[in-house]
C-alpha positions as CSV (number, residue, x, y, z in Angstrom):
1,X,13.2,-9.1,1.7
2,X,15.0,-6.8,-0.7
3,X,15.5,-3.1,-0.5
4,X,13.5,-2.6,-3.6
5,X,10.5,-4.3,-2.0
6,X,10.8,-2.2,1.1
7,X,11.1,1.0,-0.8
8,X,7.9,0.1,-2.7
9,X,5.9,0.0,0.5
10,X,5.5,3.7,0.9
11,X,4.2,4.0,-2.7
12,X,1.9,1.1,-2.2
13,X,0.4,2.6,0.9
14,X,-0.3,5.8,-1.2
15,X,-1.8,3.7,-3.9
16,X,-4.1,1.9,-1.4
17,X,-5.4,5.3,-0.3
18,X,-6.1,6.4,-3.9
19,X,-7.7,3.1,-4.6
20,X,-10.0,3.5,-1.6
21,X,-11.0,7.0,-2.8
22,X,-11.6,5.7,-6.4
23,X,-13.8,2.8,-5.1
24,X,-15.8,5.2,-2.9
25,X,-16.4,7.6,-5.9
26,X,-17.6,4.8,-8.1
27,X,-19.9,3.4,-5.4
28,X,-21.3,6.9,-4.8
29,X,-22.0,7.1,-8.6
30,X,-23.8,3.8,-8.4
31,X,-26.0,4.9,-5.5
32,X,-26.8,8.2,-7.1
33,X,-28.4,6.4,-10.0
34,X,-32.0,6.3,-8.9
35,X,-33.5,4.1,-11.5
36,X,-31.2,1.1,-11.8
37,X,-32.3,-1.1,-14.6
38,X,-32.0,-4.7,-13.5
39,X,-34.2,-6.2,-16.3
40,X,-31.3,-6.6,-18.7
41,X,-33.2,-5.2,-21.5
42,X,-31.5,-2.1,-23.0
43,X,-33.6,1.0,-23.1
44,X,-31.6,2.7,-25.8
45,X,-30.5,1.6,-29.3
46,X,-27.0,0.6,-28.1
47,X,-26.9,-2.5,-25.9
48,X,-24.8,-0.8,-23.2
49,X,-25.7,-1.1,-19.6
50,X,-23.7,1.6,-17.8
51,X,-24.7,0.2,-14.4
52,X,-23.2,-3.2,-15.2
53,X,-20.1,-1.5,-16.6
54,X,-19.6,0.5,-13.4
55,X,-20.1,-2.6,-11.3
56,X,-17.4,-4.4,-13.3
57,X,-15.1,-1.4,-12.8
58,X,-15.8,-1.5,-9.0
59,X,-15.0,-5.2,-8.8
60,X,-11.8,-4.8,-10.7
61,X,-10.7,-1.9,-8.5
62,X,-11.5,-4.0,-5.4
63,X,-9.4,-6.9,-6.7
64,X,-6.5,-4.6,-7.4
65,X,-6.8,-3.1,-3.9
66,X,-6.8,-6.6,-2.4
67,X,-3.6,-7.5,-4.2
68,X,-1.9,-4.3,-3.0
69,X,-3.1,-4.8,0.5
70,X,-1.7,-8.4,0.6
71,X,1.7,-7.2,-0.6
72,X,1.8,-4.4,2.0
73,X,0.8,-6.9,4.7
74,X,3.6,-9.3,3.7
75,X,6.2,-6.5,3.9
76,X,4.8,-5.2,7.2
77,X,4.8,-8.7,8.7
78,X,8.5,-9.0,7.7
79,X,9.3,-5.7,9.4
80,X,7.3,-6.7,12.5
81,X,9.3,-10.0,12.7
82,X,12.5,-8.1,13.3
83,X,13.5,-8.8,16.9
84,X,15.8,-5.8,17.6
85,X,13.5,-3.0,18.6
86,X,15.8,-0.3,17.4
87,X,16.2,-1.9,13.9
88,X,12.5,-2.5,13.8
89,X,11.8,1.2,14.6
90,X,14.3,2.3,11.8
91,X,12.4,0.1,9.3
92,X,9.0,1.3,10.4
93,X,9.9,4.9,10.3
94,X,11.7,4.7,7.0
95,X,9.6,2.3,4.9
96,X,6.1,2.6,6.5
97,X,6.1,6.3,7.6
98,X,8.4,7.5,4.8
99,X,10.7,9.5,7.2
100,X,14.1,10.7,6.1
101,X,17.3,9.2,7.5
102,X,18.3,12.3,9.5
103,X,14.9,12.6,11.1
104,X,15.0,8.9,12.2
105,X,18.5,9.5,13.6
106,X,17.2,12.6,15.5
107,X,14.3,10.6,16.9
108,X,16.5,7.7,18.1
109,X,19.0,10.1,19.7
110,X,22.1,8.7,21.4
111,X,24.6,10.1,19.0
112,X,23.0,8.4,16.0
113,X,23.7,10.0,12.7
114,X,22.0,9.8,9.3
115,X,24.9,7.5,8.1
116,X,24.8,5.2,11.1
117,X,21.0,4.7,10.8
118,X,21.2,4.0,7.1
119,X,24.1,1.6,7.6
120,X,22.2,-0.3,10.3
121,X,19.3,-0.7,7.9
122,X,21.4,-1.8,4.9
123,X,23.5,-4.2,7.1
124,X,20.3,-5.9,8.4
125,X,18.9,-6.3,4.9
126,X,22.2,-7.8,3.7
127,X,22.5,-10.2,6.7
128,X,18.9,-11.3,6.4
129,X,19.3,-12.0,2.7
130,X,22.4,-14.0,3.2
131,X,20.8,-16.1,6.0
132,X,17.9,-17.1,3.7
């Protein structure tokens, strides 16, 4: 796992939330349409079926969301595989919860500093990448 992949997790979690909201909005638009035309015969001069187009957009959004969710799951599984509980907590707080280094150090207590917590994280990443 690289630092770049880990840093992307917080952004991806935000994107997942936005994707969920977008899908819900589109599905609500679909439900609000009372007279859904399933005949396939256009009722206006332009052969455009807005219901069909909206369904295609919903399917595409759900596929994109599934890809994001799989990537987030892969990164979170890697974090959960860390055996040292302190290191795992550092990774969870930093990359899943998006906390700052000094806040993580304060939560850990025990004379931990922002620098020591950051160094523990980076050392673990470097050691794990060298072992693979």
